[in-house]
Structure formats: structure tokens, C-alpha cells
C-alpha positions in Angstrom: -19.8 124.6 7.7 -16.3 125.0 9.1 -15.5 124.5 12.1 -12.5 126.6 11.9 -15.4 129.8 11.7 -17.3 131.2 14.5 -21.1 129.3 14.0 -24.1 131.4 13.8 -26.6 132.5 17.0 -29.6 130.7 14.8 -27.5 127.6 14.0 -26.2 127.5 17.9 -30.2 127.7 18.6 -31.4 125.3 15.8 -28.5 122.6 17.4 -29.5 123.2 21.3 -33.3 122.3 20.1 -31.7 118.9 18.2 -29.8 118.2 21.3 -32.8 117.8 23.1 -34.3 116.0 20.3 -31.7 113.7 20.5 -31.8 113.2 24.2 -35.5 112.6 23.8 -35.2 109.4 21.5 -32.9 108.4 24.1 -35.3 108.6 26.3 -37.8 106.7 24.7 -35.7 104.5 23.2 -35.1 103.4 27.1 -39.2 103.7 27.5 -39.9 101.3 25.0 -36.9 98.5 25.3 -37.4 98.7 29.0 -38.6 95.2 31.2 -39.1 97.2 34.1 -43.0 98.1 33.9 -42.3 101.3 36.3 -40.2 102.5 33.5 -42.1 101.6 30.3 -45.3 102.4 31.6 -44.6 104.9 33.8 -41.5 106.8 32.8 -39.9 106.9 35.9 -35.7 107.5 34.0 -34.1 110.2 32.9 -31.7 110.3 29.9 -29.2 113.4 28.9 -25.9 113.8 26.8 -22.8 115.9 28.7 -19.6 117.6 27.1 -15.7 116.2 27.7 -16.3 118.6 31.1 -19.0 116.4 32.3 -21.8 119.2 31.9 -25.0 118.1 31.5 -26.2 120.1 27.9 -29.6 118.8 27.7 -31.9 116.7 29.0 -34.7 114.6 27.8 -38.4 116.4 28.6 -39.8 111.9 29.4 -38.2 111.4 33.3 -37.9 112.6 37.0 -36.4 115.2 38.2 -34.8 113.1 41.0 -33.0 111.4 38.2 -32.2 113.8 36.0 -30.9 116.4 38.5 -28.7 113.7 40.5 -27.4 112.3 37.2 -26.5 115.7 35.8 -23.7 115.4 39.1 -22.8 111.6 38.5 -21.0 112.0 35.2 -18.8 114.1 36.8 -18.0 110.9 39.3 -17.7 108.7 36.4 -15.2 111.0 35.2 -13.0 110.5 38.4 -12.9 106.7 37.5 -12.6 106.8 33.9 -10.4 110.0 33.0 -11.3 111.2 29.3 -7.8 109.7 27.9 -8.8 106.3 28.7 -12.1 106.2 26.8 -12.3 104.0 24.1 -15.0 103.3 21.2 -17.6 100.5 22.5 -16.9 101.3 26.4 -19.7 101.8 28.7 -19.3 102.3 32.5 -22.0 101.5 35.4 -22.6 102.3 39.2 -26.0 102.4 41.3 -23.5 103.6 44.0 -26.7 105.6 45.9 -24.0 108.4 46.6 -22.6 108.8 43.0 -25.6 107.7 41.3 -29.1 109.2 41.9 -29.8 107.9 45.8 -30.6 104.4 46.0 -29.2 101.0 44.8 -33.0 100.3 42.8 -31.5 103.2 40.4 -28.7 102.1 37.7 -27.0 104.4 36.2 -24.7 104.0 32.6 -22.7 106.5 31.4 -21.2 106.2 27.5 -18.9 108.0 25.6 -19.7 109.2 22.1 -16.9 109.4 19.3 -17.4 110.7 15.8 -14.9 110.0 13.6 -12.5 108.4 16.2 -12.6 111.6 18.4 -14.2 111.6 21.6 -16.9 114.5 21.6 -19.6 114.1 24.2 -21.1 111.6 27.0 -24.4 110.3 26.7 -25.8 109.1 30.4 -29.2 107.1 31.6 -30.7 106.2 34.7 -33.6 103.6 35.4 -35.7 102.0 37.9 -34.7 98.3 38.6 -37.8 96.6 40.3 -35.4 94.1 41.7 -31.5 93.6 43.4 -32.2 91.6 45.8 -31.3 92.3 49.9 -34.0 92.9 51.5 -36.7 94.4 48.6 -37.7 97.8 47.5 -39.2 99.1 50.9 -37.4 100.8 54.2 -36.9 98.2 56.5 -33.3 97.8 56.2 -31.0 99.6 58.7 -27.9 99.9 56.3 -27.7 99.7 52.7 -25.8 96.8 52.0 -29.2 95.2 53.3 -31.2 97.0 51.2 -29.4 95.1 47.7 -26.3 94.6 44.9 -24.0 97.3 44.9 -22.1 98.1 41.9 -19.3 100.7 42.4 -18.1 102.2 39.4 -17.5 99.4 36.7 -17.1 98.7 33.2 -20.3 97.2 31.4 -18.6 97.2 28.3 -15.1 97.2 27.4 -14.3 98.6 23.4 -18.3 96.3 23.0 -17.5 93.4 24.7 -19.4 92.6 27.9 -18.4 92.6 31.4 -19.8 89.0 31.8 -18.3 88.2 35.2 -20.4 91.8 36.6 -23.6 90.2 34.7 -23.8 87.0 36.2 -22.9 88.9 39.6 -26.4 90.9 38.9 -28.3 88.0 37.6 -27.6 86.0 40.6 -28.4 88.8 42.9 -32.1 89.5 42.1 -35.6 87.9 42.4 -36.0 88.4 38.8 -33.4 88.0 36.3 -34.9 88.2 33.3 -36.1 91.5 33.6 -32.9 92.7 35.4 -30.5 92.0 32.5 -32.9 93.2 30.0 -32.9 96.8 31.9 -29.4 96.8 31.7 -29.0 96.3 28.2 -31.5 98.4 27.9 -30.3 101.7 29.6 -27.1 100.7 27.2 -29.0 100.3 23.8 -30.8 104.1 24.3 -27.2 105.6 25.3 -25.9 104.1 22.0 -29.0 105.7 20.2 -28.1 108.8 21.8 -24.9 109.0 20.3 -25.7 108.0 16.9 -28.5 110.7 16.4 -25.2 112.8 17.8 -22.9 111.9 15.0 -25.7 112.5 12.4 -26.5 116.0 13.9 -22.7 116.6 13.6 -22.2 115.4 10.6 -25.4 117.7 9.2 -23.4 121.1 10.6 -20.1 120.1 10.0 -19.2 120.7 13.5 -16.3 118.8 15.2 -16.4 119.2 18.5 -19.4 120.3 21.0 -17.3 123.0 22.6 -19.1 125.9 20.8 -22.5 124.8 21.3 -22.0 123.4 24.9 -20.7 126.8 26.0 -23.5 128.7 24.4 -26.2 126.6 26.1 -24.4 126.9 29.2 -23.6 130.6 29.5 -27.6 131.5 28.0 -29.1 129.8 30.3 -26.8 130.9 33.3 -28.1 134.1 32.0 -31.3 134.0 31.8 -32.0 132.0 35.2 -30.1 135.0 36.6 -32.2 137.8 34.6 -35.2 136.0 36.4 -33.6 135.9 39.8 -32.6 139.9 39.4 -36.3 140.5 39.3 -37.3 138.9 42.7 -36.6 140.7 46.5 -33.0 139.9 47.7 -33.1 138.3 51.2 -33.7 135.3 53.3 -37.0 133.2 54.2 -37.2 130.1 56.6 -40.1 127.5 56.2 -40.7 123.9 58.5 -42.8 120.8 57.5 -43.0 118.0 59.8 -43.9 114.8 57.8 -44.7 111.3 59.1 -41.3 109.6 59.2 -40.7 106.1 59.7 -41.2 105.8 63.4 -41.3 109.0 64.4 -41.8 112.2 62.6 -39.2 114.4 60.5 -39.3 117.7 60.4 -37.3 119.5 57.2 -36.2 122.9 58.3 -35.2 125.3 55.1 -33.6 128.9 55.2 -33.8 130.2 51.4 -31.5 133.3 50.4 -31.7 135.5 47.5 -28.9 137.3 46.4 -27.3 138.8 43.3 -25.4 135.6 42.3 -28.3 132.9 42.8 -30.8 130.9 45.1 -29.2 129.1 48.4 -31.7 126.8 50.0 -29.6 126.0 53.6 -31.5 122.3 55.8 -29.8 123.3 58.7 -32.2 122.3 61.5 -33.6 119.1 59.8 -33.9 115.8 62.1 -31.0 113.3 62.1 -30.6 110.2 59.9 -33.4 107.8 60.5 -32.4 104.2 61.8 -34.3 102.7 58.5 -34.6 103.5 54.5 -35.8 106.8 54.5 -32.5 108.3 54.5 -31.7 111.0 51.3 -28.1 111.6 50.1 -27.4 114.6 48.9 -27.4 114.7 45.9 -31.1 113.8 45.5 -31.7 116.4 48.0 -30.1 118.6 45.9 -31.8 117.6 42.8 -35.7 117.7 43.8 -34.7 121.2 45.8 -33.4 122.9 42.3 -36.5 121.7 40.7 -38.8 123.2 43.5 -37.1 126.7 42.6 -36.8 125.8 38.9 -40.7 125.6 38.5 -41.1 128.8 40.4 -38.2 131.1 39.0 -37.2 129.8 35.7 -40.1 128.0 34.1 -39.2 128.0 30.6 -36.0 127.8 30.8 -34.1 124.6 29.5 -32.4 122.3 32.5 -28.6 121.9 31.7 -25.8 122.7 33.7 -26.2 126.6 33.1 -29.5 127.1 34.8 -28.7 124.7 37.6 -25.4 126.6 38.1 -27.4 129.6 40.2 -29.2 127.3 42.4 -27.1 125.9 45.3 -28.2 123.7 48.3 -26.4 122.7 51.7 -27.3 120.1 54.1 -25.5 119.7 57.5 -23.9 116.0 56.8 -26.0 113.6 59.4 -29.0 115.3 59.1 -31.8 113.3 57.2 -30.9 115.2 54.0 -27.7 114.6 53.6 -27.2 111.1 54.7 -23.6 109.8 54.6 -22.7 106.0 53.8 -24.0 103.6 54.8 -26.9 104.8 56.2 -29.9 102.9 54.4 -31.8 105.1 51.7 -34.1 102.8 49.8 -37.0 104.9 50.4 -35.2 108.4 49.9 -38.0 109.2 47.5 -40.7 109.4 50.4 -38.9 112.4 52.1 -37.0 114.1 49.0 -40.1 114.4 47.2 -41.0 116.4 49.9 -38.3 119.3 48.8 -40.5 121.0 46.2 -43.2 121.8 48.8 -40.5 123.2 51.7 -39.3 124.9 49.6 -42.1 126.7 47.8 -43.2 127.5 52.0 -40.3 130.0 51.7 -41.3 131.5 48.3 -44.7 131.7 49.1 -43.4 134.7 51.2 -42.0 135.9 47.8 -43.7 135.5 45.4 -47.1 134.1 46.7 -49.2 134.1 43.1 -46.7 131.5 41.6 -46.8 128.6 44.2 -49.1 126.3 45.2 -50.2 124.6 48.7 -48.8 121.5 49.8 -50.0 118.8 47.8 -49.3 114.8 48.3 -46.1 115.3 47.0 -43.7 112.0 47.4 -45.3 108.9 45.2 -47.6 106.4 46.7 -46.0 103.4 45.1 -48.0 100.3 46.0 -44.7 97.9 46.2 -45.9 94.3 46.2 -44.0 90.9 45.9 -45.0 87.2 46.5 -44.8 83.5 45.6 -47.2 81.8 42.9 -47.6 78.0 42.6 -47.1 76.4 39.8 -43.8 77.7 37.7 -41.6 75.5 35.3 -39.1 75.2 38.4 -42.0 74.8 40.9 -42.9 77.8 42.9 -41.8 81.0 41.2 -41.9 84.7 42.3 -43.6 88.3 41.1 -42.5 91.9 42.3 -43.8 95.1 41.5 -44.0 98.5 42.3 -47.5 100.0 41.2 -47.4 103.2 40.4 -50.5 105.4 42.6 -50.6 109.2 44.0 -52.0 111.4 45.6 -53.6 115.4 44.8 -51.4 118.1 44.1 -51.8 121.3 45.8 -54.2 123.8 45.1 -52.9 126.9 42.2 -53.4 130.2 43.3 -55.5 130.8 40.1 -56.9 126.7 39.3 -57.3 123.9 41.5 -55.0 121.3 41.9 -54.3 117.9 39.9 -56.2 114.6 41.0 -54.1 111.3 41.1 -51.0 112.9 39.7 -47.4 112.6 40.3 -45.9 116.2 41.4 -42.9 116.4 41.8 -41.9 113.2 40.5 -43.9 112.8 37.1 -44.3 109.5 37.0 -47.5 108.1 35.6 -49.7 105.6 37.4 -49.4 102.1 36.5 -52.6 101.0 34.3 -55.1 98.6 36.1 -54.3 96.6 32.8 -50.6 96.0 33.6 -50.5 95.3 37.2 -52.9 92.7 36.8 -50.9 91.2 33.6 -47.8 91.2 35.9 -49.3 89.9 39.2 -52.0 88.0 40.1 -53.4 90.4 42.0 -57.5 92.0 41.3 -58.4 95.1 41.6 -62.2 95.4 42.4 -61.7 99.6 43.1 -59.4 102.4 42.0 -61.6 106.1 41.4 -61.3 109.0 42.9 -61.5 109.7 46.6 -64.1 112.3 46.8 -63.8 115.6 49.5 -59.8 114.6 49.6 -58.9 117.6 48.3 -58.7 120.2 50.6 -61.5 123.1 50.3 -60.5 126.8 49.1 -61.1 129.5 46.6 -59.2 126.6 44.8 -59.3 123.5 45.5 -56.8 120.9 45.8 -56.2 117.9 43.5 -58.5 114.4 45.0 -56.3 111.3 46.0 -57.8 107.7 45.0 -59.0 105.1 46.4 -58.0 101.3 45.5 -59.0 98.4 46.5 -56.6 94.8 46.0 -56.9 91.1 46.9 -54.7 88.4 45.5 -56.3 86.3 42.9 -54.6 83.3 44.1 -54.8 81.3 47.1 -51.6 82.7 48.2 -50.7 86.3 50.9 -48.8 89.0 49.0 -46.2 91.3 50.9 -46.7 95.0 50.5 -43.8 96.5 51.1 -45.2 99.8 52.8 -43.3 103.4 52.3 -46.0 105.7 52.7 -46.5 109.2 53.9 -48.8 112.1 54.6 -51.1 109.9 56.8 -50.2 111.8 60.1 -49.3 114.7 58.8 -51.3 115.9 55.8 -50.8 118.8 53.0 -51.6 122.0 54.9 -53.8 124.9 53.5 -52.4 128.3 52.7 -54.9 131.5 53.0 -57.6 130.1 54.8 -58.1 127.0 52.6 -58.3 123.6 54.0 -55.6 120.9 54.6 -55.8 117.7 52.2 -57.3 114.5 52.8 -54.7 112.2 54.7 -54.0 108.9 53.4 -55.2 105.8 54.4 -53.5 102.3 54.5 -55.8 99.5 56.2 -57.8 95.8 55.6 -61.2 96.2 54.0 -61.9 94.3 57.8 -60.8 97.3 59.2 -57.6 96.7 60.6 -55.2 99.5 60.1 -51.7 99.2 58.3 -48.4 101.1 59.1 -47.5 103.9 56.3 -44.1 102.3 56.6 -42.4 98.8 56.7 -43.1 95.3 55.6 -46.8 93.9 56.1 -48.4 90.2 54.8 -51.8 90.8 52.9 -53.7 87.4 53.9 -55.6 85.8 50.9 -59.3 86.6 51.2 -58.2 89.7 52.5 -58.4 93.5 50.2 -56.1 95.8 50.5 -57.5 99.1 51.2 -55.0 102.2 49.9 -56.6 105.6 50.0 -54.0 108.3 48.8 -54.2 111.9 50.4 -55.5 115.0 48.9 -53.5 118.3 48.0 -54.7 121.1 50.0 -56.6 124.2 49.1 -55.5 128.3 48.6 -58.0 131.1 49.7 -61.8 130.8 52.0 -63.7 128.2 50.6 -67.3 130.3 50.7 -65.3 132.6 48.0 -64.9 129.8 45.1 -66.8 130.2 42.3 -70.6 128.7 42.8 -70.4 127.4 39.5 -67.4 125.5 40.1 -69.3 124.2 43.6 -72.0 123.3 41.4 -69.5 120.8 38.7 -68.0 119.6 41.8 -71.0 118.4 43.5 -72.5 117.2 40.1 -68.8 115.3 39.2 -68.9 113.4 42.6 -65.6 115.1 43.6 -67.6 116.9 46.9 -70.4 115.4 48.7 -73.4 117.3 49.4 -72.4 117.8 52.9 -69.3 119.4 52.1 -70.9 121.4 49.4 -73.3 122.9 52.2 -70.8 123.2 55.3 -67.7 123.8 53.6 -68.6 126.0 50.9 -71.9 127.3 52.0 -73.4 126.2 49.1 -77.2 124.4 48.9 -78.0 123.2 45.1 -80.8 124.1 44.1 -84.4 122.2 44.9 -85.1 119.5 41.5 -87.9 120.6 39.6 -91.1 118.8 41.3 
């Protein structure tokens, strides 16, 4: 096939599908080589291919919206610092700048130019979460970004194949886990290299010299498809407000959603100002989760790329918690940012109620732990881990919510076996939390109960960053609220939802994740579903009788 001839539509579609396969292999390489358990076990990453204009052409299915949709903009920042004409084979670039990357320092972004026959044809970019990058640690206690760890500006990681040894030495020297952190950097670089090789193979197979025609096709068709879906919606403006726990005072998230012929715009004017602690959200992360929420309702089956994202726009006043300026603290930006799909759903519920779920837990309930262990070769050595856990999602109009499921983040829960292998902690319980899903015609998903203790005679640190404790997920159309989250010691002492706390040896940490909210009046729930919930232990007999007005048949004598 000659590049001088126009490529046929069928070939373009095949190549589009191949691009998605290429970036999925890129993501799987990252998962299989990563050192951090939150990446290799839970999939906290993103991977994608970009054209020379910095437009994302395809993203991997594996990955999180916060990473993918913010990475989509970060490549344009790389191009400002490293113009196309300066790139050479073997180069790779790195940053963890929260305002040019994915929102906090723990996410490293690496972008790599892809060459074919000496000609630059594309850019590959990837992101993953690194467990420790120094500073105060992965929690919301810092009061500015400089307390939160090592800050890497836009730098060259590799210069024509030569490693930036000074940078790698700086990275190793500024982490409590130097082996894992260095390994994760090389893992990120490796996955881009795999993606580049697969793309060159594809271009050789189809005998194309550039991605220009394919890129224009992907972008145009995706944009047209999203605009066609938006055209089916009524035009107008809708409002929603949601209050969440915040750090030491509540945070109100105000959204105004406008549907027009040119797209959907969400504005967050009226939202609470920046926090003095690390729950602030850079605008890129705000945009990432807002447009993801919109896409889940409006354009579910359309691939995510620069074209499908273009009609979905977001604004927030600078200085509010959703457009936090540098150098505000942002380490736990996910706690607020992951609430934004629920906020936009509150607007869309007034437009297309049959497509929109009730509110859910939304933000991840990561159990961030850290501690010391005696007896290492160099004396005491430390451990640190983000044990990913989740609450329930909100009920859907025609189905129950999902239990213990990370939405909107999409990461998997950390297996107990992995947590107990990587840390000296013991999980005495990890089970569904009965009655935590909001009652309704369709029920909210359940949260979990976890009971955790140090397996050695040493305390461990909890760097708490939880929400939905004071303000649980709200029910809809007569449905019940989800159960609020709880963090406490088994002895009865309550713990704070956010901030550094010490768990003494011999004590057990109790984490009860929130439930999703319900939709519809509970007595309208199908009687067979109530009976099944009761038999499966998802609700108690008291809830069945009092809330669902269901009395199980008496057992035969």
C-alpha cells in the first residue's frame, strides 16, 4: 500500500483497532514489570499513543481515567519543553509535575518519541503511581507541594539511549524505597519502548510512512460520534451541588452543566476554595474525571481519544479546590477529584434519568500504611504500601450497584495475600459489610469490613485519606443513603478520616468502607431479590422486615 494513495476506510478501521491493541500491550508490559503492587496488582496506570501534534490517538483499556485523561494533556506540555525537531532516537522525557502531569507527585509520566526508518512518527506516553517519593509521605497532611516529596521538572530521562544518571541518583536518594522506585522508572520507560516497536511493526505491515491520515480519521470520527450523541440530548443548563467531608471542614462542589450544539461544558463556579491540606485538585485532574463521568453517560461506546474528548470541556475558578494553583498541597487529590463523576451525574440525572446511577463511595479507600521492621541487613528497614480497597457503587436505574468496586477509578483491590507478603500486617477480616448498600428498588453496592493488625511487636502508621464518613452517598427517588464509612480501633477509639495516625502494636485497625446509595422506594424491590439478599447475608432480617417490608416464610417445622 503506497502512502501516496489514500488509505481505504476498512484499512483505517483495522489500523485503529490495531492502535488500541498496541497501547494495551504497552500497558500490560507496565503491569508485568512494575515494582509497586498498586500498579502490578491493581492497574493504577495509563498508556497511550499520540501523534506529533500531541493528540491522543488511542489509550489502553487497562488504566484509570485520572491518569489517562490528564496524561492526554501532559504530552502537549512535553512538546513545549522538547520540540519535535530536537527529538532523537533513544530519547525519553520524564516529569511528575502535578500541574503538567496527572495531579500529584506520586505519578511519574514518561514520554518517548517513536522513530521508523529514522523518521519521527509518533509519541508514546505512560503513567504509574510510585509508592514513595520521599517528603511527608503519601497522605494529605502537607501544607504545600514541596513537603510532599521529590519534584521532577520536565527533564530528559534518556538522551539518545544514555541514562540520566544524575537524575536516577536523585530519585534513589529521595525515597524510602529506592529499589522499587528506580525499578518503576525503568518499567515505565520499557512499556513505551514496547509500544513503539509494535507501532513500527504495524506501519511496516500496512506500508504507511506516517500516522497523519489515520490520526485525522480517528479524531474526526470520534468527535463526530460524540457530537451525534450530544445532539440527541435536550439543550439547556442544569445545576447540582454535593458536600463531602473535606480535611477539617466540609467541601461543597458546585457544578453547572450546559448542553449546546457544540458540546457539553461543566463549570465549577461556587465550589469551596483551596484547602490548607493536600486534598486540592489541579485543573487537569478535575477535567480528567469530569469528562470521564460525562463520557460514561453520553458516549459509552466511543473510544477515548483527543477527538472524543474535544466536545467535553471543563472550567473552574482559579483558587477553588478544583483548580488549585501551585504550590498548594495535592497529594490526596483523588479524594475530591474522584467525586466529580457523581457531581456531574447529579446534573445529568435531570436530563437522562434512565442512564444515571445514584451516588456511590466514589473515592478510593486506600489504606496507606508505613512502618519499620527490625532485623534487616542494615538494621531497621521500612515498608510502605497503598492497600487499595473500595466501597460500593450507587444503584443503577435497572440494576443494583456493585459491591466493593472502585468506580470511577477502576483499579482492582489489593489481594490480602499480596498485602501480607509485602508488609508485616495481618488481615483478620475482609468481608462484605451487610446493610451498607442504600435500600431501594435497586440497591446500592456494599462496602467492606477489614480488620488489620501488625504481625510484629511494632506500631505502624496510617496515612488516612478517606471520605464519605460525614457525608455518605445520597439516595435518589426514595432510595436510601449508602452507609457512611468508619475508621476506628477495635478497642472502640474512633480515628480521623484524614491525616497521619499511629496504630499501636496489639491494636487492630477497623476499616468499614461506605456503601452506595439506592434508587427508588425499597418496598418496590422485587421480593425474590430481597429474599436472595437476605439468604446471601447482604442484608439483615431487621432490614428486610423494617425497610423492605419483607417477612421471610417461616421454616417448616
